[in-house]
C-alpha positions, 0 to 999 in steps of 0.5 A: 460731743458737741449736741447742735441743734438747728431750729428750720422753717420751711415756707411751703407751695401754696396747697402742698403743706399736707404733702410736704408732712407725709412725705417728711414723715415717711421719708425724710424722717425715718432716715435722719433718724437711722443716721443718728440725728433727732427730731425735736418736735415739728409743726404747721403753721396753715396760715403762712402755709410754713413746716417749723422743727427741730434737727440735733445732732450729738455724736463724732461728727460735726452736724455739717458733715454728718447733714451731707452723710444724709444727703450722699446716702443711696437712701435719700436719693431713691427719695426721689424727692426735691425739695425744691418741688414743695418748698418756696423758703428755707430758714436753718437756724443754729439755737442753743437750748437754754431752758 
């Protein structure tokens, strides 16, 4: 099994950074963990209104397959959370650990 890690940088709409982080922590993280993902850390860049986090998956499916399971899950639908309500841009990069 290969471990895949993504560095995700989200630019959040003005004035919504704290609300986004609260919802991310309360709703997104528990479901991600339940589905076998790990969170390597999360940071806030208030000056740029950005939220940066590391998410990894190592399991029988690929990261993309497991991510599709997350998005298709009834629990994700029940959140009623549309990222477009909060996020202006997203930058997802697959990275490799070297240190």
